[in-house]
C-alpha positions, 0 to 999 in steps of 0.5 A: 500500500502506498505511504501517504505523508502530509508535512510542511514544505521545505525550500527544496520542495518549491520547484516540485510544488510549482510543477504540481500546480501547473499539472493540477490546473492544466495550465502552464501559467498557473502558480502559487506565488506569493507563498506564505512562510514555509511552515504554512505551506502544506504538501502531501507525498505518496511514496516520496512524490509530492502529489498534493499542496495547499498554502495557508494565507493568514488574515485577520477578520471581523467575525461577529464583531470581534477580531479573529485570526483566520487562515485562508486556504489557497491553491488546494490541488492534487495530482490528477493521476492520484485523485480519490486516494485519500490525499486531499483528506490527509492534507486537510487534516495536516492543514487543520493541525497547523492552523490550530497550532498557529492560533488561526481560529477559523479557516476560509476557502472558496471552492466549486466542490463543497461536498468534499470539504463538508466531509472534513467539518467545513460548513457552506456559506450562502452562495454568492449572488449577482442581481441583474437589472436590465435598462427596461426594468430600471426605467419602470422603477420609482425613483427619487429625482434628488439623487445624483451620481457625482465624481469623487476624488482625493480626500473627499472620496476617502472621507465618504468611503470611510463614512459608509464603510464604518456604517456597515454592521459587521455582525452579519458578515465575516469581513477581512480587516485589511479589506476594510482598510483597503476600502477606507483608504486606498480605494479612491486613489486606486481607481483614478485614471482607469478608463473602465473602472468607476467610483461615484459618490451618491448624493441626495439633494446635494448631500453625500449619502453613499458611493458605488464602485464597479467596472463598465464593459467588464461582463457580457451576456450570451447575446454579446451585450455590454454590461456594468458590474457593481462591486460595492455599493455602500450607504451611510444609512439604509437606502430606499428602492427609489435611491437605488433605482435612481443610482442605476439610472445614473449609471445607465445614463453614461452610455446607451450601449450598456443594457444590464447592471450586475449587482455583485454587492449584497443588498438588503433582503427587502430591496432584493424582494422589491427588485425581483417583483419588478422583474430582476433576476438573480444568478449564482456565481460558481464557487462556494465560500466555506468556513471551518472552526479550528479551535472551538473554545478559543473562537467562542471566547473571541466572539463572546462580546457579541454572544453576550450582547445577543443574550442580554437582549433576551435575558428576562425571557430566558430566565422565565422560560428555562430552569437552569440558565446555562448549557454545555456544548460538546464539540470535537472533544471539547466541552464548553460551558455557557453560563448566563446571568442578568448582566453577562454571559460566561464561556469557559472550558467545562470539566465537571459532570455534564449530566447535571446541566442541559447539554448536547453534542454537536459536530464542528460543522454544525457549530459553524452552521450555527455561528453563520446563522443557517436556517434549519440548523437548530431544527436538525439538532433538535430532531435527534432528541425530545428530552426536556433537558435538551429543549432547555439547551435548545431554547438558550442556543437559539437566542445566542445563535439567531438565524441570519445570513452570513457572507464572507468578504476578503480579497487579494488585498487582505493577505499579509505575512503572518506574525505573532504580533498580529495576534496581539493587536487589540480588537477594533 
């Protein structure tokens, strides 16, 4: 039987890794550069031959309002002649061990094959959606004539971008910290001088209320018509349908050739519903974002301020409904105790008799699903047992992890060299 070994890379491995990447992606131009430190480059060997590779790119993210160290898996690849031989599973196990050792509390990746990662405790996040608005639909929408698109440059543009970015509620998303800095500081200068890219301020009666960023002529329909891609659309306050539609009319006014606007940026569910009723369509992008929680107790401790805030909103209700305002979660060999009072929530490792309090055993993937607010996860867990003590735990769990849609936002500007000092940065 072939011997499969996963390990961190050495300098002499780099040439073979580059050749593997080219074979795996069937592309002579493919490469994995820039690589992180070699102790974050994982390879898998079969009888001494490198047949698998993944790099771990560390970033800091805001997850549920707290700063968390995260590892993004990059260039996951397996030699085409060694598929389905356990190489990927062995490599993911080694990557998880390294990330836990390095203090990377969660992992992210983007993949077209989510099922493979789900078998290794990864959780799917909502698929990326693009909202498509045609010119004819936009022309029929109600609009606000006080709204205008204006060019913004220099300090004025940076100030507006900062104001809108800070108004975003990060509790519903996992947002790369450096991604936020990129938006706040570098975006306005980055787009200057581009023929196709644009950054417009959005004003209401002359007062700045938001900005819109994208690219003209970047995507085409099957019929070959020219479209506008909106990458980011942020507002100081939540926009109305009339404001969005007038901004779209402003984008269309620049050139009659453009027939569609593709909104790749998230919009409020109420806005999406109104736009769908008007005839817009939603298309799903190919790859799926995946999330894995590496260190359960440390991650829950990191996001405890948000969990406490959520809990305190319901504390009176819970104390009336449950007999014991505490419960324990058993996840991947760790037992975490949640203890509640009228003033705070305490999260800690638990070593006492677990039979004395409400408790439940869930998988690492189910915990990630709860953290991301996936609808139906609680029902799935609840279906395992109807014991009263479990129902007490479920009642409390449902208020700590309410249903909501979580998305991931990071890009190439988010990656940085990993240092231990980064872990010591104070929360934002």
